[in-house]
N, C-alpha and C positions, 0 to 999 in steps of 0.2 A: 567752558575752559579758556581761560584767559590766554590765547598765545599771542607770543610776538617773535616774530622772525628778527634775526641780527644776523648781517651780512657782513663778514670781515675781510676787508682787501688783503693784497699780496704784502703792504707793508705792515699789516695789522698783525700777519702771523710769520713774518721771515725770519724771528730770531725766537728764543726761547723765553727772553724778556718781554716781546711784545704778544707772544702768545700767552703766556702767565698773566699781561695785562688786559687782554680781550679777554680772556677766559674768567675773569674775576666780575667785567661786566655782564657777562651771562650768569655766573651765580647770585650776581647784585640783582639781575632782573627776577630772578628764581624766588630770593628773598623778597622780593617785593610782592610775589604771588602770581607771577606770570608761568606759565609752560613753555620756556623758550627753546625755539627752534633756530638751531645755527646754521650759515652756508658760508663756507670759505671758499677762496679763490686759489690758486697755486701760490706756493711759497715764494716771496720776493719776487721781483721784476728783472727786468733783462738781463744777463749777465748772473744771475745768483743759479746754483747749480739744478735746481727742480724749476726754475721759470720757464713758462710757456715757451717764450723765446729759445731759451736756451734747448728744449727739449727738441725744438723744429730745426736748428743749428746740427742736431746730432745726424740728421737726414742728408741735410746741404752740405756738408761737409764731406759725404762721402763722394759724391758729384755735382757741383754745381749746376751743371747742365743738364742733369735727369730733376724733372720736379717730381715731388712724393706723392703717390698715389693719394686722393683726399681723403678715402676710407681709412688707408692704414695711418695716416696723418692724424687722423681725431684719435683712433686708437693710443698712439702715442700721446697727444697732447696733454689728453684725458688725465693719464699717468699723475700729472701736477697736482689736482685737484684731489686724486684719490689719497695720495701720500700726505695731503696737507688736513685732509680729514681723519685721517686715520691717526695722525700726530697729535691734531687738535682733541679730539677724542680722547685719546688717552691723559694728554695734561689734564681734561677736566677728569678724569677717574685719579689723578695721582691728587686732586684736590679735594676726593671723598665725593665726589657725585657723578653717579652713574651715566655713562654715553654712549652712544652706538652711530658707527659710523654708516653713511649709506651714499652709493653710487647715485647719479642722477636717476638710471632706470630702477632702481631698489626703491626711490621716495617716489614711483610711479610716475616720472616724468615722459612723457611722449611727445616726440617729435615729427617733423616732417622727415625725409629723407635728402634734405640738401646739408651733403656734410661741409664743416667748416664755418656754417652760416646758417644752422637750423632755426626752425621757430618750433615754440611748443605749441602742439595742438590740443592737448588734454594733459590733465593730472588726475590721477586717482592715489591719495595720501593714505590710503587705508594702512600699511607698514610704519608710516609715523605716527598715526594717529596710536596704534597699537603701542609703538615703541612708549610715547606720551604717557599712555595709561599704563604701562607697566613700571612708570618710575624713571625713565629714561630721558636723556638729552639727546634729540636727534641731530648729528651733525652731517651736514648733507653737502655732497660735492657741487659746486657752482659751476656754470657753463655748459653742463651736458644734459644727457637725456639717450632716450633709444628710441629707433624706428623699427616696426615689426613689416618687413616686406611681403605682405602677403599672408590670408590662414594658416596656421601650422605650422609655420615659420620659428624656429628654436630660439628663444631667447632675445632677438631682435637685435640690429646694428645699433652701436655705440655713434652717437653724434654729438657734435658740441655745437654752441649755441654763436658763435662769433667773439669779436674785442668785447669785452665789457658784459660778456652772457653770464656773470655771477650775479651781477645786478636784477638781471631778469629773470633770474633764477627766484632771488629772496622774493622777488614782487609778484611773481606767477605763483608762489607757494604761499605767500601772504593772501592772494586771492582765495585758494584753494581750502586753506586752513581755517579761512574767515579770522585772520588773525588783527589783533588791536590795533597792530601797528607793524610796519617796517622798518627797521632802524640799516641804515648804510654806515659802516663805519670806515673810515679812512685815515689819511694822516693829514687831513686839511679841518679846520675847526666848522667848514660848512661850506656853502655855497658862496661865492666872495663873488664882489662886484666887477674884477678883473684877476687875470692870472698873476698871482704875486710875485712871481718872476718877471711880470712886465711893470707893476704898479706897489711898490713897496707899502706895506701896510693896509692893502686892499681890507675895506671891510666886509664883514661878514653878514648876509643877510638873515635875517630869522625870519622873516617870511617870503617864500615865492610859491606861484601858484604851478599846476603841471605842466600848462601848456608853455611857463617861461622855461622850467629845468627842461624840457624837451627841447625849444628852441635852441637853447644855451646847448645843450648837449651836442644836437644838430651841428651846431656853427663851431664847435673846437673846442668845449671845455670839456674836461674828461670826469668831472664829479659823478655825475649819475647818466647812467647809460639811458638814451632815450625811447628804448622799449621798457624800461623798465619802470619809467614814469607815465608813459602811456597805461601800461596794465592797471597801476594804481590808480590812475585817474579813472580808467573805465571801471573800476570795480569801488571804487571812494576807500581805496585803504588810506589811514595816515600814514605819510612817509618823511622820514627824518634822516638829515645828513649831519653826521657826526663824528668827532676826534676821538681815536682810540685814545691818543695819550694825552687830553686834556680836559677838565672838566667844563670845557666850552658848552653851553646848551643847546648848540649847533642851529642847524635851517628846518624848520617845518614847511613841506610842501603841500598846497594844500588846493582846493577846487576855487577857480577864479570867482566863483559865488562868494566866496568867504573872504574874497580882498577887495571891494571894491575902488574905485577910483582909477588914476591914471599915472604913471608914474617911469621913468626909466630905470630899469633892473640893473644891467652892468655893459662893460665892451668886452667880447670875448676877439680870439683870433686864433686861425687855423695854422697847420702847419705849412709847409712850401705847397704851392700849387704851378700848377701851366695851364694858361689860358689858350682856347684853340677858337678861330671864330673862321666860320666857311663861309666862301664867297659861293652863293649860288644866285648869283646874277647870270649865270650863263645856263640855266636851264630852260628848254625849249618852249616849254608852258608852265602853267601855274601848278597844272596838276602834276609834272612831273619835279617841280620844284618839291611839293609838300611830300611827294613820294622818296624825294633823296633826303630829305629832313628826318622824314619817319625812318629811313632805312640808319641812320647815323643812332637814332636814341634807340632803335631798337637793338644795335649789333652791343649798344654799351649796357643795354639792361641785360644781354646774355651773357656778359662777361662780368657782371656784376661790380660795373664801373661808377663811383662816387662823382655826383656832378654838383656843380657848385656854381653861381651866377650865371644862372641860366637868361639867354638874352635871342630873341627873335625879333627879325623886320622881316618886309616882302622880300628882301634881296640877300640875306643870309641868317645865320644863326652860330651861335659861340655857347662855351661853358668852361667852365674850371675844372681840373682833375686834380688829385692828390699825386705830387712828383713821385711818390713811388709804385702809382697806378701807370703813369705816361707810359711806360715801356709797352703795355698792353693795349694801349691806344694806339702807339705807333703801329703796332705789330698787324692789328687787326684793321687800323684805316687806310694806311698810305699802302696805296697800290690796289685797294677795293675796285671792283668792277663792277657795275652795275648795266647789265643791257635794257634795253627798253624794248617792249615786246611789240608785234606789230610788224608793219613793213617798212618802219622808219629804217633800221638798221644802224641806230644809234646807242652808242654807249659811254657813259660816265666814268672818269679813271678818278678816284682821288689822291690827292698829293698833300701830304702832311709835311710844311715849312715851305718858306721862300724859294726853295732850290730843291730841283727833283731828284730823288734819293735814286739809283741803279735799278732797282726794282720798278719805281715808277716809269722811267726810260723803258726798260727792257718790255714792261707792258703796254705801253705807247706802241713802240714799235712792232708788238705781237698783233695789236687789235687795230690799226692802220688798213689791213687789208680788208677787213669786217664792215667797214663802213664810218661813219662819222665819229671821231673822238673828242668828248669835251670835257675837260679836265676841272674837278671841282678842290680848288685849292685852300688849304686852311692856315691862315697867319698864325705864327707860335708867340706868345710870352711868355719867357721862364721866369723863374725867381721871383714869383707872386704870393702874397697871403691876402685872406679876406678879413679884414676888421668889421666887426659887427656891433651895430649899437642895440640893444634888446632892451625891451619895454613892455610894460602891461597896459595894453589898449592906449599906446601911447603914438606910435609911429605914423598914424594916420592924421595927427594935428597939425594944423597949419605953421610953418617955418621950421619945422622938424629939420626937411632934406638942406635947406638953405644953411641951416645953423652947423650941420656935418659940413659942408660943401665950404662953404666960408670958413670954420675953422682951418681945415684943411689947406685952404687955397693960401691963407695966410701963413699958414709952418710950411707954404710950399712944398706942400706933400702931392704928388700928384695924383690922381684917382683915374685909374685905368677902365674900371666898369662897376656899376651899382645896380642891385636888385634890393627888393624890398617883400616884404609879407607883413600879416598883421599884427606881428609881432619883433619884427627885427628890420632895419635900416643896415646893408652892408655895402662894403665899398673892397673893391681890389685893389690895394698898393704893392709897390715892389717890397719886398721882404727887407731890405734893407732899412726901411721906413716903418715898418710894423708897428716894433713895440714904442716909436714915438707918438704914431698915430692912434694907438692904445691910450697911451698918458695923455693924450691931448682930448681926446674925447670925455674921457675920466673926470679929466679937470672941467672941461667946458659945461658938461651937465650935472656938476656938483654930486658925483658918486661918493666922493671923500667924506661928505656928511651922512650916507645913508646908513641906517642902523635897522 
């Protein structure tokens, strides 16, 4: 049985015309001898009536000061994909092809119990295989699964997979069904060397590795969710990114063993970031410095805060966080008190920003009678963006770091922080200079000639 999983994003199902074009792609795959399995996102993007953000706003508009219950929020936002799956299945039926819509749980997707950002733990696609054998085209809700909280519990709790979760659904179903390929359809021709909004006419990469596309996704590009790339890599599934609305061949994502040699893949940039640098020089000992550093990162992990540009030294540690997550960071760290066990009678008090907030000053006054109070200040740099050069086994070559820094210095673009990995070199710059930095590095490394 030649199965092909075809995932369609929000813009590919946003209008009747878009759904018709997407449906024709499914029928074409069927005519070529494949058994298509369709995965759909919610209809449209932010602002559209049934988009995920629109559904979330239904609750936020009731009272912005009361956070929605995560369980019930998952129930609500999953309606977007359910509506999309039913509408898309009906579209196929009107074209003379039998189709069946499936919720994530009905498709056999089981997750852990983390509402809003669940991970798939198993897939038993028996219902999908039965549907295929019966001559139907399964249309599966992306972004969702179910969690069974203990034996004997009825039905299971509906969970969602987080932003970009429909890509993950597509890749995971491809693995479970042993598909010949997973195709992710969007409104761009494939993986670009840069965001077309930053670099006009940025070329489409015809081949990239799983590692590269996962790195690109982690660093800000929104073409493929990193979990989807990781699943496809783990199970060796051919993965494609294509445009629903053009005949462009798209981008094929392959193992790095199939792509020998070194090269620069592209330049990415994130959204708005806030950088925090914690001064740990006031720690009484190395053990207490490590304890403070550990507590910072444990706290960030507990609140699911995404961290970028991690920096560690003997006297400080720092990282960048997305601007929309900064209120969480400020809320949990500003005024945080960490006591030291034993007879020292010493406490550490965290202060976010150069000027102490009322909460920090109040804490300091209350704690003074209990013993020595040592402050751990964090210097803030707001209005930042991370710009990253991504490459296949390229970043460790001599001269790459120099070329990046020299190019930015020549253009008088200040670099606030740097970090690197096997597949990328990142710089933190002010938001106002981010697009200029992207264009500059794109030109410096000859990415306009990539094909």
